[in-house]
C-alpha positions in Angstrom: 87.2 6.7 107.7 86.8 5.9 104.0 89.3 3.0 104.4 87.4 1.6 107.4 84.0 1.9 105.6 85.5 0.2 102.5 86.8 -2.7 104.7 83.4 -3.1 106.4 81.6 -3.0 103.1 84.0 -5.6 101.6 83.5 -8.0 104.6 79.7 -7.6 104.5 79.6 -8.2 100.8 81.2 -11.7 101.1 78.3 -13.4 103.0 75.9 -11.8 100.6 77.9 -13.0 97.6 78.1 -16.5 99.1 74.4 -16.6 99.8 73.7 -15.4 96.2 76.0 -18.2 94.8 74.4 -20.9 96.9 70.9 -19.7 95.8 72.0 -19.9 92.2 73.3 -23.4 92.6 70.1 -24.6 94.3 68.0 -23.0 91.6 70.1 -24.7 88.9 69.8 -28.1 90.6 66.1 -27.7 90.8 65.8 -26.8 87.1 67.3 -30.2 86.3 64.8 -32.2 88.3 61.2 -33.1 87.6 58.6 -31.1 89.6 58.0 -32.4 93.1 54.6 -33.2 94.5 53.2 -34.3 91.2 53.0 -30.7 89.9 53.1 -31.6 86.2 53.1 -28.7 83.8 53.1 -28.1 80.1 56.5 -27.1 78.7 58.4 -28.2 81.8 61.6 -28.6 79.8 61.4 -25.2 78.0 64.1 -23.7 80.2 66.4 -26.7 80.6 66.1 -28.7 77.3 64.2 -26.5 74.9 64.3 -29.1 72.1 63.1 -32.0 74.2 59.6 -32.2 72.8 60.8 -31.7 69.2 63.4 -34.4 69.6 60.8 -36.9 70.8 58.3 -35.9 68.0 61.0 -36.2 65.3 62.0 -39.6 66.6 58.4 -40.8 66.6 57.7 -39.4 63.2 60.8 -41.2 61.8 59.7 -44.5 63.4 56.1 -44.2 62.0 57.4 -43.5 58.6 59.2 -46.8 58.7 56.4 -48.8 60.4 53.0 -47.3 60.6 51.9 -49.8 63.2 54.3 -48.5 65.8 52.2 -45.4 66.6 49.3 -47.5 68.0 51.9 -49.6 69.9 53.3 -46.5 71.6 49.9 -45.3 72.7 49.3 -48.8 74.2 52.7 -48.7 75.9 51.8 -45.5 77.7 48.5 -47.0 78.9 50.1 -50.2 80.1 52.8 -48.2 82.0 50.4 -45.9 83.7 48.0 -48.6 84.9 50.7 -50.5 86.8 52.3 -48.4 89.6 51.6 -45.1 87.7 53.3 -43.3 84.8 56.8 -43.9 85.9 58.3 -45.8 82.9 58.7 -48.9 85.0 57.4 -50.9 82.0 60.6 -50.1 80.2 62.8 -51.9 82.8 64.1 -55.2 81.4 65.1 -58.5 83.2 63.4 -61.5 84.8 60.3 -60.7 86.8 59.8 -57.3 85.2 56.5 -55.9 83.9 57.5 -56.8 80.4 57.4 -60.5 81.2 53.7 -60.4 82.3 51.3 -62.0 79.8 49.4 -58.8 78.9 52.7 -57.0 78.2 54.4 -59.6 76.1 52.8 -58.1 73.0 53.6 -54.5 73.9 55.9 -52.8 71.3 57.6 -49.4 70.9 60.4 -49.7 73.4 63.0 -49.0 70.7 61.4 -45.7 69.9 61.6 -44.5 73.5 65.2 -45.8 73.7 66.2 -43.9 70.5 64.6 -40.7 71.8 66.3 -41.1 75.2 69.7 -41.5 73.5 69.3 -38.3 71.6 68.1 -36.4 74.6 71.0 -37.7 76.7 73.4 -36.4 74.1 71.7 -33.0 74.0 70.6 -32.6 77.6 72.2 -35.2 79.8 70.3 -36.2 82.9 67.3 -33.9 82.3 64.4 -35.6 80.5 62.8 -38.5 82.3 61.9 -41.7 80.5 58.4 -41.4 81.9 58.0 -38.0 80.1 59.4 -39.4 76.9 56.6 -42.1 76.9 53.9 -39.5 77.6 55.2 -37.2 74.8 55.7 -40.1 72.3 52.1 -41.2 72.9 50.8 -37.7 72.3 52.8 -37.4 69.2 51.6 -40.8 67.9 48.0 -39.6 68.2 48.7 -36.4 66.3 50.8 -38.1 63.6 47.9 -40.5 62.9 45.6 -37.5 62.4 44.2 -37.2 65.9 43.7 -33.8 67.6 46.8 -32.4 69.2 46.8 -31.8 72.9 49.3 -30.4 75.4 51.0 -33.2 77.2 52.2 -32.4 80.7 55.7 -33.2 81.8 57.8 -33.2 85.0 57.7 -36.8 86.1 60.3 -38.8 88.0 61.2 -42.3 86.8 60.5 -45.4 88.8 63.5 -47.6 89.8 61.7 -50.9 90.2 59.1 -52.8 88.1 55.5 -53.0 89.3 54.0 -56.2 90.6 50.8 -58.1 90.1 50.4 -56.8 86.6 47.5 -59.1 85.7 45.3 -57.6 88.5 45.9 -54.1 87.3 45.3 -54.2 83.6 41.7 -54.5 82.3 41.3 -57.5 79.9 39.8 -57.5 76.4 37.0 -59.9 77.3 35.6 -57.9 80.2 32.1 -56.5 80.5 31.6 -52.8 81.2 30.8 -53.6 84.8 34.0 -55.6 85.1 36.3 -53.1 83.4 35.0 -49.8 84.9 36.7 -50.3 88.4 40.1 -50.6 86.7 39.7 -47.0 85.7 37.7 -45.5 88.5 40.0 -46.9 91.1 42.8 -44.8 89.5 40.8 -41.6 89.5 39.4 -41.8 86.0 35.7 -41.9 85.1 33.6 -44.3 83.1 33.4 -41.6 80.4 37.2 -41.6 80.4 37.2 -45.3 79.9 35.0 -45.1 76.9 37.0 -42.2 75.5 40.4 -44.0 76.0 39.0 -47.1 74.4 38.7 -44.9 71.3 42.4 -45.4 70.9 41.3 -48.7 69.3 40.6 -46.7 66.3 44.2 -47.6 65.4 46.1 -50.8 65.9 45.5 -54.5 65.9 44.7 -57.4 68.2 45.8 -61.0 68.0 43.1 -63.6 67.3 43.7 -65.3 70.6 42.3 -62.3 72.4 38.8 -62.6 70.9 38.5 -66.0 69.3 36.0 -67.1 71.9 33.6 -64.6 70.5 33.8 -66.2 67.1 33.3 -69.9 68.1 32.5 -70.4 71.7 31.1 -67.3 73.4 30.7 -67.9 77.1 31.1 -71.6 76.6 28.0 -71.9 74.4 29.7 -73.4 71.4 28.3 -70.6 69.4 29.5 -67.2 68.3 28.7 -64.0 70.2 25.2 -63.1 69.0 26.0 -59.4 69.3 28.4 -59.6 66.3 27.2 -58.5 62.9 26.8 -61.7 60.9 28.8 -60.6 57.8 31.5 -59.2 60.1 31.6 -62.5 62.0 32.2 -64.4 58.8 35.1 -62.1 58.0 36.7 -62.5 61.4 36.3 -66.2 61.2 38.1 -66.2 57.9 40.9 -64.2 59.4 41.0 -66.4 62.5 40.2 -70.0 61.4 42.0 -71.6 64.3 39.3 -72.1 67.0 41.9 -72.1 69.7 43.3 -68.7 68.7 46.7 -67.7 67.3 48.8 -64.6 67.0 47.4 -63.4 63.7 46.8 -59.7 63.8 43.4 -58.2 63.0 42.7 -54.5 62.7 40.6 -53.2 65.6 39.0 -50.6 63.4 38.0 -52.1 60.0 39.3 -50.2 57.0 40.7 -47.4 59.2 43.5 -48.8 61.3 45.9 -46.0 60.6 43.6 -43.1 61.0 42.8 -41.7 64.4 39.2 -40.9 63.9 35.6 -41.8 65.0 35.1 -44.7 62.7 35.8 -47.0 65.7 32.7 -45.8 67.4 30.6 -46.1 64.2 31.7 -49.7 63.8 30.6 -50.4 67.3 27.2 -49.0 66.5 27.1 -51.4 63.6 28.0 -54.3 65.9 31.5 -54.6 64.4 33.6 -54.5 67.5 36.5 -56.9 67.5 37.1 -57.2 71.3 34.3 -58.0 73.6 35.0 -54.9 75.8 34.7 -52.8 72.6 31.3 -54.1 71.7 30.2 -54.0 75.3 30.5 -50.3 75.6 28.1 -49.8 72.7 25.6 -52.3 74.0 25.7 -51.4 77.7 23.1 -48.8 78.7 25.5 -47.1 81.0 28.0 -46.3 78.2 26.1 -46.5 74.9 25.2 -42.8 75.1 28.8 -41.9 75.4 29.6 -44.0 72.3 26.9 -42.2 70.4 28.2 -38.8 71.5 31.8 -39.6 70.4 30.7 -41.2 67.2 28.7 -38.1 66.2 31.5 -35.5 66.6 35.2 -35.8 65.7 35.8 -32.5 67.5 34.3 -33.8 70.7 36.3 -37.0 70.5 39.5 -35.2 69.8 39.1 -32.8 72.7 37.9 -35.4 75.1 40.5 -37.9 74.1 43.3 -35.4 74.8 41.7 -34.5 78.2 41.5 -38.2 79.1 45.1 -38.8 78.1 46.2 -35.9 80.3 44.2 -37.3 83.2 45.7 -40.8 82.7 49.2 -39.2 82.5 48.7 -38.0 86.1 48.2 -41.4 87.5 50.7 -42.3 90.2 53.2 -39.6 89.3 56.3 -40.0 91.5 57.2 -37.2 93.8 60.6 -38.6 94.5 63.0 -40.6 92.4 65.4 -39.9 89.6 65.9 -39.5 85.9 67.1 -42.8 84.6 70.1 -42.4 82.2 69.1 -45.6 80.5 65.4 -46.4 80.3 65.9 -50.1 80.4 67.9 -50.0 83.6 67.3 -48.6 87.1 
């Protein structure tokens, strides 16, 4: 009887062991994939690539130590990626007809930092961390490295496999009014307040003269400067951009504070010292000026709200199917 019971138990254990093994394999496979259904979470890689976020931060910090301007570029890269087909790192894909070739993206920088971080992550945790998540983390780290308030970036995205199309129609332009720019944000689930807050990223970085030269010499085809510009600041900008047709000379978007993530951008707008038309418009327009005043008055409010707006932007168009690209430049 004991022998028979032993045989029965042995045979009954085999299916259970097989089921247990299959369950483990499925669980392991799931751990190495971004969360489905857009369920982003903070610390997604804690169990599969515990050093993922520190590797990205160290890479960004090293890049900024060599070139302080790269931090603002990485923040802009994240914005341009999310607004075209969602936050899927499709902007990183190279080749003819890709997002990188579109006019608004031809001045985007920071790709090398993402590539560097990806190479290190592939060596440490192959096939685990998506390029889209690296971009989101690098943008978060760039804000903090420049003195902005830290925030918890969500992770768990899939990577896109094809570039987005019709880029020009999806990115708000620097010469827009508040009324023109707002739908670019609200159509993606963001609010007008988010728009003003995210424009606060212009507290760091630069713009080329060609994107605002009309304000200096021929505003709205009048042959005169934009009357909303502070007169002394207008003279300074004209000295920096003497070519009336515009060129690629870089001008700081936040006078005397282009490497500090602070509220001086909003204070400059209140003083009529916005470089881009859309910047000055948010201070002049009745629907957004109150928000500018609120953010100008409190660095704590700006820091907290900017982090929340970046998190909201990072949820745009998150892919629920796809893959983790081994090379960010290639599908």
